C-alpha positions, -999 to +999 in steps of 0.1 A: +000+000+000+029+024+008+042+020-028+010+029-044+006+059-021+040+070-032+029+067-069-001+090-062+021+116-044+045+114-074+016+122-097+004+152-077+039+167-079+040+164-117+011+183-134+020+168-168+008+134-156-029+130-166-035+094-155-018+064-139-030+029-146-020+000-126-024-027-153-008-056-136+004-068-103+014-103-098+029-124-070+044-149-094+081-154-096+094-127-099+067-106-086+058-077-110+041-043-108+033-027-141+022+010-144+011+031-174+016+068-171-004+089-196+012+123-198+008+156-216+041+175-213+078+170-207+083+132-210+121+136-201+115+152-168+090+125-159+115+097-169+142+113-149+120+114-118+108+079-123+144+067-123+146+079-087+111+066-078+114+030-093+141+017-069+120+030-039+089+013-051+107-020-057+121-018-022+087-010-006+066-035-026+091-063-031+081-063-068+100-056-100+084-023-113+079-018-151+068+016-164+053+025-198+047+062-207+021+072-232+027+108-243-003+126-258+001+162-270-024+188-261-049+164-245-063+190-222 
């Protein structure tokens, strides 16, 4: 639960993030957590911030984290 709360906090800090979808969470070997970020804005700044967030999420959840980014221009 802490890991998902951290993802929500991350999204509120980045106004370019429009949606985050948790599309898979498994307890198989290895356990996985897959997230889809839908953004409208600076993809590079989001990627850089995610590089710092992913190790924290993996530590807190005990799962390997995979992130996909879907960049949509001028969605709003």
